[in-house]
N, CA, C, O and the ligand as a Tripos MOL2 file, in Angstrom:
@<TRIPOS>MOLECULE
protein
  257   255    65     0     0
PROTEIN
NO_CHARGES

@<TRIPOS>ATOM
      1 N          12.4150   19.0920   -6.6930 N.3       1 MET1
      2 CA         12.6360   17.5070   -6.7670 C.3       1 MET1
      3 C          11.4040   16.8550   -6.6210 C.2       1 MET1
      4 O          10.6520   17.2880   -5.7480 O.2       1 MET1
      5 N          11.0360   15.8710   -7.3210 N.am      2 THR2
      6 CA          9.7910   15.1810   -7.2690 C.3       2 THR2
      7 C           9.8410   14.0320   -6.2850 C.2       2 THR2
      8 O          10.7760   13.2320   -6.2600 O.2       2 THR2
      9 N           8.8400   13.9860   -5.5080 N.am      3 THR3
     10 CA          8.8020   12.7830   -4.5600 C.3       3 THR3
     11 C           7.5360   11.8600   -5.0500 C.2       3 THR3
     12 O           6.4420   12.2940   -5.4120 O.2       3 THR3
     13 N           7.8880   10.6640   -4.9850 N.am      4 CYS4
     14 CA          6.6340    9.5610   -5.2840 C.3       4 CYS4
     15 C           5.5390    9.6790   -4.2340 C.2       4 CYS4
     16 O           5.8390    9.4600   -3.0600 O.2       4 CYS4
     17 N           4.4500    9.9670   -4.5230 N.am      5 ASP5
     18 CA          3.2730   10.0760   -3.5620 C.3       5 ASP5
     19 C           3.0010    8.6820   -3.0490 C.2       5 ASP5
     20 O           2.4200    8.5650   -1.9700 O.2       5 ASP5
     21 N           3.3850    7.5780   -3.7570 N.am      6 ASN6
     22 CA          2.9930    6.2430   -3.2760 C.3       6 ASN6
     23 C           3.9790    5.6520   -2.1890 C.2       6 ASN6
     24 O           3.6030    5.1640   -1.1230 O.2       6 ASN6
     25 N           5.3350    5.7680   -2.6200 N.am      7 CYS7
     26 CA          6.2910    5.1380   -1.5980 C.3       7 CYS7
     27 C           7.1080    6.1730   -1.0500 C.2       7 CYS7
     28 O           7.9250    5.8810   -0.1770 O.2       7 CYS7
     29 N           6.9690    7.5050   -1.5110 N.am      8 GLY8
     30 CA          7.8130    8.5470   -0.8590 C.3       8 GLY8
     31 C           9.0630    8.6770   -1.0420 C.2       8 GLY8
     32 O           9.7180    9.4040   -0.2950 O.2       8 GLY8
     33 N           9.6530    7.9720   -2.1080 N.am      9 ILE9
     34 CA         11.0070    8.0850   -2.4710 C.3       9 ILE9
     35 C          11.2110    9.2370   -3.3450 C.2       9 ILE9
     36 O          10.3990    9.5410   -4.2190 O.2       9 ILE9
     37 N          12.4500    9.9770   -3.0810 N.am     10 THR10
     38 CA         12.9230   11.0820   -3.9010 C.3      10 THR10
     39 C          14.1590   10.7360   -4.5570 C.2      10 THR10
     40 O          15.1510   10.7520   -3.8280 O.2      10 THR10
     41 N          14.3300   10.4180   -5.7970 N.am     11 ASP11
     42 CA         15.5600   10.0450   -6.3860 C.3      11 ASP11
     43 C          15.5130   10.6380   -7.9030 C.2      11 ASP11
     44 O          14.6310   10.3550   -8.7130 O.2      11 ASP11
     45 N          16.5120   11.4280   -8.1250 N.am     12 SER12
     46 CA         16.4850   12.2720   -9.3580 C.3      12 SER12
     47 C          16.7840   11.2680  -10.5150 C.2      12 SER12
     48 O          16.5150   11.5410  -11.6850 O.2      12 SER12
     49 N          17.3120   10.1790  -10.1560 N.am     13 SER13
     50 CA         17.7090    9.2640  -11.3060 C.3      13 SER13
     51 C          16.4820    8.3910  -11.8390 C.2      13 SER13
     52 O          16.5100    7.7890  -12.9130 O.2      13 SER13
     53 N          15.3990    8.3980  -10.9550 N.am     14 LEU14
     54 CA         14.0750    7.7960  -11.3380 C.3      14 LEU14
     55 C          13.1570    8.6100  -12.2640 C.2      14 LEU14
     56 O          13.0820    9.8300  -12.1220 O.2      14 LEU14
     57 N          12.4200    7.9240  -13.2620 N.am     15 TYR15
     58 CA         11.5740    8.7440  -13.9780 C.3      15 TYR15
     59 C          10.2080    8.7900  -13.2380 C.2      15 TYR15
     60 O           9.7010    7.7530  -12.8100 O.2      15 TYR15
     61 N           9.6300    9.9840  -13.0970 N.am     16 TYR16
     62 CA          8.2840   10.0160  -12.4890 C.3      16 TYR16
     63 C           7.2400   10.1830  -13.2660 C.2      16 TYR16
     64 O           7.3950   10.9030  -14.2520 O.2      16 TYR16
     65 N           6.0320    9.6140  -13.0420 N.am     17 TYR17
     66 CA          4.9280    9.8510  -13.9150 C.3      17 TYR17
     67 C           4.0160   10.6890  -13.1540 C.2      17 TYR17
     68 O           3.9250   10.5710  -11.9320 O.2      17 TYR17
     69 N           3.2720   11.6090  -13.8850 N.am     18 TRP18
     70 CA          2.3320   12.4790  -13.2230 C.3      18 TRP18
     71 C           0.7950   12.2680  -13.7930 C.2      18 TRP18
     72 O           0.5090   12.0010  -14.9600 O.2      18 TRP18
     73 N          -0.0380   12.4330  -12.7990 N.am     19 ASP19
     74 CA         -1.4390   12.2870  -13.3470 C.3      19 ASP19
     75 C          -2.2360   13.4460  -12.6050 C.2      19 ASP19
     76 O          -2.4710   13.5330  -11.4000 O.2      19 ASP19
     77 N          -2.5880   14.3050  -13.6190 N.am     20 GLY20
     78 CA         -3.4150   15.6600  -13.0910 C.3      20 GLY20
     79 C          -4.1240   16.2550  -14.0790 C.2      20 GLY20
     80 O          -3.8930   15.9940  -15.2600 O.2      20 GLY20
     81 N          -5.0790   17.1350  -13.6920 N.am     21 ASP21
     82 CA         -5.9780   17.7600  -14.6740 C.3      21 ASP21
     83 C          -5.2240   18.6010  -15.5540 C.2      21 ASP21
     84 O          -5.8000   19.0300  -16.5550 O.2      21 ASP21
     85 N          -3.8590   18.9490  -15.3130 N.am     22 PHE22
     86 CA         -3.1480   19.9820  -15.9710 C.3      22 PHE22
     87 C          -2.2480   19.1520  -17.0770 C.2      22 PHE22
     88 O          -1.3830   19.6790  -17.7760 O.2      22 PHE22
     89 N          -2.5580   17.9620  -17.1030 N.am     23 MET23
     90 CA         -1.6660   17.1870  -18.1290 C.3      23 MET23
     91 C          -2.6000   16.3060  -18.9370 C.2      23 MET23
     92 O          -3.6720   15.9820  -18.4250 O.2      23 MET23
     93 N          -2.2840   15.8870  -20.1670 N.am     24 GLU24
     94 CA         -2.9720   14.8550  -20.9400 C.3      24 GLU24
     95 C          -2.0600   13.6880  -20.8990 C.2      24 GLU24
     96 O          -1.0060   13.6970  -21.5360 O.2      24 GLU24
     97 N          -2.4690   12.5850  -20.0970 N.am     25 GLU25
     98 CA         -1.8920   11.4650  -20.1590 C.3      25 GLU25
     99 C          -2.5550   10.2880  -20.8430 C.2      25 GLU25
    100 O          -3.7720   10.3390  -21.0240 O.2      25 GLU25
    101 N          -1.9170    9.3150  -21.2070 N.am     26 ASP26
    102 CA         -2.6930    8.1160  -21.5960 C.3      26 ASP26
    103 C          -3.0050    7.0820  -20.5240 C.2      26 ASP26
    104 O          -3.6490    6.0680  -20.7900 O.2      26 ASP26
    105 N          -2.5520    7.3460  -19.3410 N.am     27 TYR27
    106 CA         -2.8960    6.5280  -18.1760 C.3      27 TYR27
    107 C          -3.4860    7.1890  -17.0480 C.2      27 TYR27
    108 O          -3.3500    8.3980  -16.8600 O.2      27 TYR27
    109 N          -4.1080    6.4660  -16.3280 N.am     28 ASP28
    110 CA         -5.0130    7.0890  -15.2300 C.3      28 ASP28
    111 C          -5.0520    5.9130  -14.0100 C.2      28 ASP28
    112 O          -5.4200    4.7480  -14.1660 O.2      28 ASP28
    113 N          -4.6090    6.4880  -12.8470 N.am     29 TRP29
    114 CA         -4.4290    5.3810  -11.7340 C.3      29 TRP29
    115 C          -5.3490    5.8090  -10.6380 C.2      29 TRP29
    116 O          -5.2860    5.2520   -9.5420 O.2      29 TRP29
    117 N          -6.2440    6.8170  -10.8870 N.am     30 ARG30
    118 CA         -7.0090    7.3330   -9.6940 C.3      30 ARG30
    119 C          -8.0320    6.5070   -9.0940 C.2      30 ARG30
    120 O          -8.5440    6.8340   -8.0230 O.2      30 ARG30
    121 N          -8.4150    5.2870   -9.8150 N.am     31 ASP31
    122 CA         -9.3450    4.4120   -9.2560 C.3      31 ASP31
    123 C          -8.5340    3.5820   -8.1220 C.2      31 ASP31
    124 O          -9.1250    3.1280   -7.1410 O.2      31 ASP31
    125 N          -7.3540    3.4400   -8.2920 N.am     32 HIS32
    126 CA         -6.5900    2.7140   -7.1830 C.3      32 HIS32
    127 C          -5.7600    3.5980   -6.3550 C.2      32 HIS32
    128 O          -5.4020    3.2240   -5.2380 O.2      32 HIS32
    129 N          -5.4120    4.8040   -6.8510 N.am     33 PHE33
    130 CA         -4.4800    5.5210   -5.9880 C.3      33 PHE33
    131 C          -4.9740    6.9500   -6.1150 C.2      33 PHE33
    132 O          -4.3400    7.7720   -6.7770 O.2      33 PHE33
    133 N          -6.1730    7.2690   -5.4440 N.am     34 PRO34
    134 CA         -6.9280    8.5190   -5.6360 C.3      34 PRO34
    135 C          -5.9850    9.7170   -5.0310 C.2      34 PRO34
    136 O          -6.1080   10.8360   -5.5300 O.2      34 PRO34
    137 N          -5.1410    9.5300   -4.0760 N.am     35 GLN35
    138 CA         -4.2260   10.6470   -3.4710 C.3      35 GLN35
    139 C          -3.1050   10.9450   -4.1530 C.2      35 GLN35
    140 O          -2.4580   11.9510   -3.8640 O.2      35 GLN35
    141 N          -2.7300   10.0990   -5.1550 N.am     36 VAL36
    142 CA         -1.3620   10.0990   -5.7930 C.3      36 VAL36
    143 C          -1.4040   11.0880   -6.9410 C.2      36 VAL36
    144 O          -2.3010   11.0880   -7.7850 O.2      36 VAL36
    145 N          -0.3360   11.9700   -6.9230 N.am     37 ASP37
    146 CA         -0.1900   12.9410   -8.1210 C.3      37 ASP37
    147 C           0.9450   12.5670   -8.8460 C.2      37 ASP37
    148 O           0.9580   12.6210  -10.0760 O.2      37 ASP37
    149 N           1.8740   12.2020   -8.1980 N.am     38 ALA38
    150 CA          3.2210   11.8170   -8.9230 C.3      38 ALA38
    151 C           3.6150   10.3090   -8.3870 C.2      38 ALA38
    152 O           3.3400    9.9160   -7.2540 O.2      38 ALA38
    153 N           4.3080    9.5230   -9.3880 N.am     39 MET39
    154 CA          4.4290    8.1220   -9.0840 C.3      39 MET39
    155 C           5.8560    7.7760   -9.7470 C.2      39 MET39
    156 O           6.0380    7.9960  -10.9440 O.2      39 MET39
    157 N           6.8060    7.2590   -8.9730 N.am     40 CYS40
    158 CA          7.9370    6.8400   -9.5440 C.3      40 CYS40
    159 C           7.7260    5.5970  -10.5060 C.2      40 CYS40
    160 O           6.7220    4.8850  -10.5130 O.2      40 CYS40
    161 N           8.9900    5.4380  -11.4230 N.am     41 GLU41
    162 CA          8.6260    4.3960  -12.1990 C.3      41 GLU41
    163 C           8.5730    3.0530  -11.6670 C.2      41 GLU41
    164 O           7.9760    2.1670  -12.2780 O.2      41 GLU41
    165 N           9.1960    2.8340  -10.4970 N.am     42 ILE42
    166 CA          9.2040    1.5710   -9.7130 C.3      42 ILE42
    167 C           7.6110    1.3000   -9.3740 C.2      42 ILE42
    168 O           7.0230    0.3100   -9.8090 O.2      42 ILE42
    169 N           7.0510    2.1930   -8.6320 N.am     43 CYS43
    170 CA          5.6350    2.0170   -8.3950 C.3      43 CYS43
    171 C           4.6660    1.9090   -9.4970 C.2      43 CYS43
    172 O           3.6430    1.2320   -9.3870 O.2      43 CYS43
    173 N           5.0260    2.6760  -10.7330 N.am     44 PHE44
    174 CA          4.2260    2.5650  -11.8460 C.3      44 PHE44
    175 C           4.3560    1.2850  -12.4910 C.2      44 PHE44
    176 O           3.3570    0.7620  -12.9840 O.2      44 PHE44
    177 N           5.4610    0.7350  -12.5390 N.am     45 ASP45
    178 CA          5.5560   -0.6600  -13.1000 C.3      45 ASP45
    179 C           4.9290   -1.7060  -12.2160 C.2      45 ASP45
    180 O           4.4110   -2.7070  -12.7120 O.2      45 ASP45
    181 N           4.9600   -1.5200  -11.0600 N.am     46 ILE46
    182 CA          4.2430   -2.5800  -10.0930 C.3      46 ILE46
    183 C           2.7950   -2.3030  -10.3250 C.2      46 ILE46
    184 O           2.0850   -3.2870  -10.5330 O.2      46 ILE46
    185 N           2.2690   -1.1750  -10.3220 N.am     47 ALA47
    186 CA          0.8460   -0.8430  -10.3850 C.3      47 ALA47
    187 C           0.3530   -1.3630  -11.7770 C.2      47 ALA47
    188 O          -0.7110   -1.9710  -11.8930 O.2      47 ALA47
    189 N           1.1770   -1.0930  -12.8130 N.am     48 ASN48
    190 CA          0.8560   -1.5670  -14.1980 C.3      48 ASN48
    191 C           0.7530   -3.1000  -14.2350 C.2      48 ASN48
    192 O          -0.2060   -3.5960  -14.8270 O.2      48 ASN48
    193 N           1.6330   -3.8550  -13.6720 N.am     49 SER49
    194 CA          1.6700   -5.0590  -13.6710 C.3      49 SER49
    195 C           0.5480   -5.7800  -12.8740 C.2      49 SER49
    196 O           0.1900   -6.9320  -13.1190 O.2      49 SER49
    197 N           0.0830   -5.0750  -11.9990 N.am     50 GLU50
    198 CA         -1.2260   -5.4620  -11.2920 C.3      50 GLU50
    199 C          -2.4600   -5.0260  -11.8960 C.2      50 GLU50
    200 O          -3.5400   -5.2760  -11.3600 O.2      50 GLU50
    201 N          -2.3700   -4.4080  -12.9470 N.am     51 LYS51
    202 CA         -3.5580   -4.0430  -13.6420 C.3      51 LYS51
    203 C          -4.2620   -2.8300  -13.0200 C.2      51 LYS51
    204 O          -5.4640   -2.6550  -13.2230 O.2      51 LYS51
    205 N          -3.4460   -1.8800  -12.1690 N.am     52 LYS52
    206 CA         -3.9650   -0.8730  -11.5570 C.3      52 LYS52
    207 C          -3.8310    0.4590  -12.2520 C.2      52 LYS52
    208 O          -4.0730    1.4920  -11.6290 O.2      52 LYS52
    209 N          -3.4670    0.4790  -13.4820 N.am     53 ILE53
    210 CA         -3.2190    1.5790  -14.3000 C.3      53 ILE53
    211 C          -4.3000    1.4210  -15.4500 C.2      53 ILE53
    212 O          -4.2210    0.3950  -16.1260 O.2      53 ILE53
    213 N          -5.3150    2.3440  -15.7420 N.am     54 ASN54
    214 CA         -6.0420    2.4270  -16.7060 C.3      54 ASN54
    215 C          -5.4820    3.2060  -17.8480 C.2      54 ASN54
    216 O          -5.0070    4.3370  -17.7430 O.2      54 ASN54
    217 N          -5.5830    2.4620  -19.0260 N.am     55 TRP55
    218 CA         -4.9260    3.0880  -20.2390 C.3      55 TRP55
    219 C          -5.9900    3.5760  -21.0410 C.2      55 TRP55
    220 O          -7.0170    2.9210  -21.2200 O.2      55 TRP55
    221 N          -5.8030    4.6210  -21.4990 N.am     56 ARG56
    222 CA         -6.9020    5.1700  -22.4880 C.3      56 ARG56
    223 C          -6.9050    4.6840  -23.8360 C.2      56 ARG56
    224 O          -7.9290    4.6130  -24.5150 O.2      56 ARG56
    225 N          -5.6950    4.3310  -24.2500 N.am     57 CYS57
    226 CA         -5.5060    3.5700  -25.4320 C.3      57 CYS57
    227 C          -5.5460    2.1740  -25.3500 C.2      57 CYS57
    228 O          -4.5400    1.4770  -25.4800 O.2      57 CYS57
    229 N          -6.8900    1.6500  -25.0990 N.am     58 ALA58
    230 CA         -6.9570    0.2660  -24.7120 C.3      58 ALA58
    231 C          -6.6010   -0.7520  -25.8680 C.2      58 ALA58
    232 O          -6.2350   -1.9080  -25.6540 O.2      58 ALA58
    233 N          -6.7400   -0.2290  -27.0180 N.am     59 SER59
    234 CA         -6.4420   -1.0720  -28.2170 C.3      59 SER59
    235 C          -5.0280   -1.4970  -28.3920 C.2      59 SER59
    236 O          -4.7460   -2.4110  -29.1670 O.2      59 SER59
    237 N          -4.0150   -0.7850  -27.6080 N.am     60 SER60
    238 CA         -2.7600   -1.2340  -27.5840 C.3      60 SER60
    239 C          -2.3690   -2.3620  -26.5880 C.2      60 SER60
    240 O          -1.3170   -3.0020  -26.6090 O.2      60 SER60
    241 N          -3.3250   -2.4820  -25.7750 N.am     61 GLN61
    242 CA         -3.0500   -3.6350  -24.7350 C.3      61 GLN61
    243 C          -3.7530   -4.8500  -25.2000 C.2      61 GLN61
    244 O          -4.9740   -4.8440  -25.3540 O.2      61 GLN61
    245 N          -3.0090   -5.9150  -25.4340 N.am     62 SER62
    246 CA         -3.4900   -7.2770  -25.7580 C.3      62 SER62
    247 C          -3.9040   -8.0660  -24.5110 C.2      62 SER62
    248 O          -3.0540   -8.3010  -23.6510 O.2      62 SER62
    249 N          -5.0510   -8.4460  -24.3840 N.am     63 GLY63
    250 CA         -5.6970   -9.0850  -23.2480 C.3      63 GLY63
    251 C          -5.3100  -10.5450  -23.2150 C.2      63 GLY63
    252 O          -6.1810  -11.3970  -23.3850 O.2      63 GLY63
    253 N          -3.9910  -10.8950  -22.9940 N.am     64 THR64
    254 CA         -3.5960  -12.2270  -22.8460 C.3      64 THR64
    255 C          -3.6660  -12.7600  -21.5100 C.2      64 THR64
    256 O          -3.3360  -13.9260  -21.2930 O.2      64 THR64
    257 ZN          7.2650    5.0190   -5.7330 Zn       65 ZN65
@<TRIPOS>BOND
     1     1     2 1
     2     2     3 1
     3     3     4 2
     4     3     5 am
     5     5     6 1
     6     6     7 1
     7     7     8 2
     8     7     9 am
     9     9    10 1
    10    10    11 1
    11    11    12 2
    12    11    13 am
    13    13    14 1
    14    14    15 1
    15    15    16 2
    16    15    17 am
    17    17    18 1
    18    18    19 1
    19    19    20 2
    20    19    21 am
    21    21    22 1
    22    22    23 1
    23    23    24 2
    24    23    25 am
    25    25    26 1
    26    26    27 1
    27    27    28 2
    28    27    29 am
    29    29    30 1
    30    30    31 1
    31    31    32 2
    32    31    33 am
    33    33    34 1
    34    34    35 1
    35    35    36 2
    36    35    37 am
    37    37    38 1
    38    38    39 1
    39    39    40 2
    40    39    41 am
    41    41    42 1
    42    42    43 1
    43    43    44 2
    44    43    45 am
    45    45    46 1
    46    46    47 1
    47    47    48 2
    48    47    49 am
    49    49    50 1
    50    50    51 1
    51    51    52 2
    52    51    53 am
    53    53    54 1
    54    54    55 1
    55    55    56 2
    56    55    57 am
    57    57    58 1
    58    58    59 1
    59    59    60 2
    60    59    61 am
    61    61    62 1
    62    62    63 1
    63    63    64 2
    64    63    65 am
    65    65    66 1
    66    66    67 1
    67    67    68 2
    68    67    69 am
    69    69    70 1
    70    70    71 1
    71    71    72 2
    72    71    73 am
    73    73    74 1
    74    74    75 1
    75    75    76 2
    76    75    77 am
    77    77    78 1
    78    78    79 1
    79    79    80 2
    80    79    81 am
    81    81    82 1
    82    82    83 1
    83    83    84 2
    84    83    85 am
    85    85    86 1
    86    86    87 1
    87    87    88 2
    88    87    89 am
    89    89    90 1
    90    90    91 1
    91    91    92 2
    92    91    93 am
    93    93    94 1
    94    94    95 1
    95    95    96 2
    96    95    97 am
    97    97    98 1
    98    98    99 1
    99    99   100 2
   100    99   101 am
   101   101   102 1
   102   102   103 1
   103   103   104 2
   104   103   105 am
   105   105   106 1
   106   106   107 1
   107   107   108 2
   108   107   109 am
   109   109   110 1
   110   110   111 1
   111   111   112 2
   112   111   113 am
   113   113   114 1
   114   114   115 1
   115   115   116 2
   116   115   117 am
   117   117   118 1
   118   118   119 1
   119   119   120 2
   120   119   121 am
   121   121   122 1
   122   122   123 1
   123   123   124 2
   124   123   125 am
   125   125   126 1
   126   126   127 1
   127   127   128 2
   128   127   129 am
   129   129   130 1
   130   130   131 1
   131   131   132 2
   132   131   133 am
   133   133   134 1
   134   134   135 1
   135   135   136 2
   136   135   137 am
   137   137   138 1
   138   138   139 1
   139   139   140 2
   140   139   141 am
   141   141   142 1
   142   142   143 1
   143   143   144 2
   144   143   145 am
   145   145   146 1
   146   146   147 1
   147   147   148 2
   148   147   149 am
   149   149   150 1
   150   150   151 1
   151   151   152 2
   152   151   153 am
   153   153   154 1
   154   154   155 1
   155   155   156 2
   156   155   157 am
   157   157   158 1
   158   158   159 1
   159   159   160 2
   160   159   161 am
   161   161   162 1
   162   162   163 1
   163   163   164 2
   164   163   165 am
   165   165   166 1
   166   166   167 1
   167   167   168 2
   168   167   169 am
   169   169   170 1
   170   170   171 1
   171   171   172 2
   172   171   173 am
   173   173   174 1
   174   174   175 1
   175   175   176 2
   176   175   177 am
   177   177   178 1
   178   178   179 1
   179   179   180 2
   180   179   181 am
   181   181   182 1
   182   182   183 1
   183   183   184 2
   184   183   185 am
   185   185   186 1
   186   186   187 1
   187   187   188 2
   188   187   189 am
   189   189   190 1
   190   190   191 1
   191   191   192 2
   192   191   193 am
   193   193   194 1
   194   194   195 1
   195   195   196 2
   196   195   197 am
   197   197   198 1
   198   198   199 1
   199   199   200 2
   200   199   201 am
   201   201   202 1
   202   202   203 1
   203   203   204 2
   204   203   205 am
   205   205   206 1
   206   206   207 1
   207   207   208 2
   208   207   209 am
   209   209   210 1
   210   210   211 1
   211   211   212 2
   212   211   213 am
   213   213   214 1
   214   214   215 1
   215   215   216 2
   216   215   217 am
   217   217   218 1
   218   218   219 1
   219   219   220 2
   220   219   221 am
   221   221   222 1
   222   222   223 1
   223   223   224 2
   224   223   225 am
   225   225   226 1
   226   226   227 1
   227   227   228 2
   228   227   229 am
   229   229   230 1
   230   230   231 1
   231   231   232 2
   232   231   233 am
   233   233   234 1
   234   234   235 1
   235   235   236 2
   236   235   237 am
   237   237   238 1
   238   238   239 1
   239   239   240 2
   240   239   241 am
   241   241   242 1
   242   242   243 1
   243   243   244 2
   244   243   245 am
   245   245   246 1
   246   246   247 1
   247   247   248 2
   248   247   249 am
   249   249   250 1
   250   250   251 1
   251   251   252 2
   252   251   253 am
   253   253   254 1
   254   254   255 1
   255   255   256 2
@<TRIPOS>SUBSTRUCTURE
     1 MET1         2 RESIDUE 1 A MET
     2 THR2         6 RESIDUE 1 A THR
     3 THR3        10 RESIDUE 1 A THR
     4 CYS4        14 RESIDUE 1 A CYS
     5 ASP5        18 RESIDUE 1 A ASP
     6 ASN6        22 RESIDUE 1 A ASN
     7 CYS7        26 RESIDUE 1 A CYS
     8 GLY8        30 RESIDUE 1 A GLY
     9 ILE9        34 RESIDUE 1 A ILE
    10 THR10       38 RESIDUE 1 A THR
    11 ASP11       42 RESIDUE 1 A ASP
    12 SER12       46 RESIDUE 1 A SER
    13 SER13       50 RESIDUE 1 A SER
    14 LEU14       54 RESIDUE 1 A LEU
    15 TYR15       58 RESIDUE 1 A TYR
    16 TYR16       62 RESIDUE 1 A TYR
    17 TYR17       66 RESIDUE 1 A TYR
    18 TRP18       70 RESIDUE 1 A TRP
    19 ASP19       74 RESIDUE 1 A ASP
    20 GLY20       78 RESIDUE 1 A GLY
    21 ASP21       82 RESIDUE 1 A ASP
    22 PHE22       86 RESIDUE 1 A PHE
    23 MET23       90 RESIDUE 1 A MET
    24 GLU24       94 RESIDUE 1 A GLU
    25 GLU25       98 RESIDUE 1 A GLU
    26 ASP26      102 RESIDUE 1 A ASP
    27 TYR27      106 RESIDUE 1 A TYR
    28 ASP28      110 RESIDUE 1 A ASP
    29 TRP29      114 RESIDUE 1 A TRP
    30 ARG30      118 RESIDUE 1 A ARG
    31 ASP31      122 RESIDUE 1 A ASP
    32 HIS32      126 RESIDUE 1 A HIS
    33 PHE33      130 RESIDUE 1 A PHE
    34 PRO34      134 RESIDUE 1 A PRO
    35 GLN35      138 RESIDUE 1 A GLN
    36 VAL36      142 RESIDUE 1 A VAL
    37 ASP37      146 RESIDUE 1 A ASP
    38 ALA38      150 RESIDUE 1 A ALA
    39 MET39      154 RESIDUE 1 A MET
    40 CYS40      158 RESIDUE 1 A CYS
    41 GLU41      162 RESIDUE 1 A GLU
    42 ILE42      166 RESIDUE 1 A ILE
    43 CYS43      170 RESIDUE 1 A CYS
    44 PHE44      174 RESIDUE 1 A PHE
    45 ASP45      178 RESIDUE 1 A ASP
    46 ILE46      182 RESIDUE 1 A ILE
    47 ALA47      186 RESIDUE 1 A ALA
    48 ASN48      190 RESIDUE 1 A ASN
    49 SER49      194 RESIDUE 1 A SER
    50 GLU50      198 RESIDUE 1 A GLU
    51 LYS51      202 RESIDUE 1 A LYS
    52 LYS52      206 RESIDUE 1 A LYS
    53 ILE53      210 RESIDUE 1 A ILE
    54 ASN54      214 RESIDUE 1 A ASN
    55 TRP55      218 RESIDUE 1 A TRP
    56 ARG56      222 RESIDUE 1 A ARG
    57 CYS57      226 RESIDUE 1 A CYS
    58 ALA58      230 RESIDUE 1 A ALA
    59 SER59      234 RESIDUE 1 A SER
    60 SER60      238 RESIDUE 1 A SER
    61 GLN61      242 RESIDUE 1 A GLN
    62 SER62      246 RESIDUE 1 A SER
    63 GLY63      250 RESIDUE 1 A GLY
    64 THR64      254 RESIDUE 1 A THR
    65 ZN65       257 GROUP 0 **** ****
């Protein structure tokens, strides 16, 4: 079972995001969360709203 490295929650009903060399993702949170390999959707949403997620597809993000 996956545990969020940010808040420590383990809940199989949550979606977990992964960031690692073994995967190809469009997001990267290492600048703000260098120790985090897995993040639950709650932490991910909060981090994204705080602009702590770097998106590789920057063109899809409108800078309003
Ligand atoms: Zn979390």
